C-alpha positions in Angstrom: 0.0 0.0 0.0 1.0 3.5 -0.6 1.9 5.7 2.4 -1.0 8.0 1.6 -3.5 5.1 1.8 -2.0 3.9 5.1 -2.3 7.4 6.6 -6.0 7.5 5.5 -6.7 4.1 7.0 -5.0 5.1 10.3 -7.2 8.3 10.5 -10.3 6.3 9.7 -9.6 3.8 12.4 -9.0 6.6 15.0 -12.3 8.2 14.1 -14.3 5.0 14.2 -13.0 4.3 17.8 -14.6 7.5 19.0 -17.7 7.4 16.8 -20.2 4.8 17.8 -23.9 4.8 17.0 -26.8 3.5 19.1 -30.5 3.0 18.4 -31.3 6.3 20.0 -28.4 8.2 18.4 -27.3 6.3 15.3 -24.1 7.0 13.2 -24.6 9.1 10.1 -22.3 7.8 7.4 -22.0 9.8 4.2 -20.3 8.4 1.1 -19.7 10.5 -2.0 -18.4 8.9 -5.2 -17.6 10.8 -8.4 -21.2 10.5 -9.6 -23.4 9.7 -6.6 -23.9 10.5 -2.9 -25.2 8.1 -0.3 -26.2 8.5 3.4 -26.9 5.8 6.0 -28.1 5.8 9.6 -26.3 2.9 11.3 -26.9 1.3 14.7 -23.5 -0.1 15.7 -24.9 -2.1 18.7 -27.0 -4.4 16.4 -24.9 -3.8 13.3 -27.9 -2.8 11.1 -28.8 0.1 8.9 -31.8 2.0 10.2 -32.3 4.3 7.2 -30.7 4.8 3.8 -30.9 7.6 1.2 -29.2 8.3 -2.1 -29.3 10.7 -5.0 -30.9 8.0 -7.1 -34.1 8.4 -5.0 -34.1 12.2 -5.5 -33.5 12.4 -9.2 -36.6 13.0 -11.3 -34.9 13.1 -14.7 -33.4 16.6 -14.2 -29.7 17.3 -14.1 -28.7 19.2 -10.9 -25.3 20.2 -9.5 -23.6 18.3 -6.7 -24.3 20.8 -4.0 -28.1 20.7 -4.6 -28.1 17.0 -4.9 -26.3 16.6 -1.6 -28.8 19.0 0.0 -31.7 16.9 -1.3 -30.2 13.7 0.0 -29.8 15.4 3.4 -33.4 16.4 3.5 -34.4 12.9 2.4 -32.4 11.2 5.2 -33.8 13.7 7.7 -37.4 12.8 6.7 -36.6 9.1 7.1 -35.0 9.7 10.5 -38.0 11.7 11.7 -40.3 8.9 10.6 -38.4 6.6 13.0 -38.3 9.3 15.7 -34.6 9.9 15.6 -33.7 13.4 16.6 -29.9 13.3 17.0 -27.1 11.5 15.1 -23.3 11.0 15.4 -21.6 12.2 12.2 -19.0 9.8 10.9 -16.7 11.8 8.6 -15.0 8.7 7.3 -11.4 9.7 7.8 -11.0 12.0 4.8 
């Protein structure tokens, strides 16, 4: 592995030690690829995903910029969290 990749993995491991989600306060994990953005609410105690949202759900055939797409995904995951009565989350920044 390259030194840059090892440093990123080390950072990610340190963050995940401190960042732990529960049923009342799940971990919000955001992943952004070059073309899509995904968000998950994860309960680490039972190792299950409580809610999931992606830009594939928000698109209705229109082309939007990445900032607007990320905003729409955030609103969508917030609606799904409110439906499950989740008020607070722990943000997992993923070591980037």
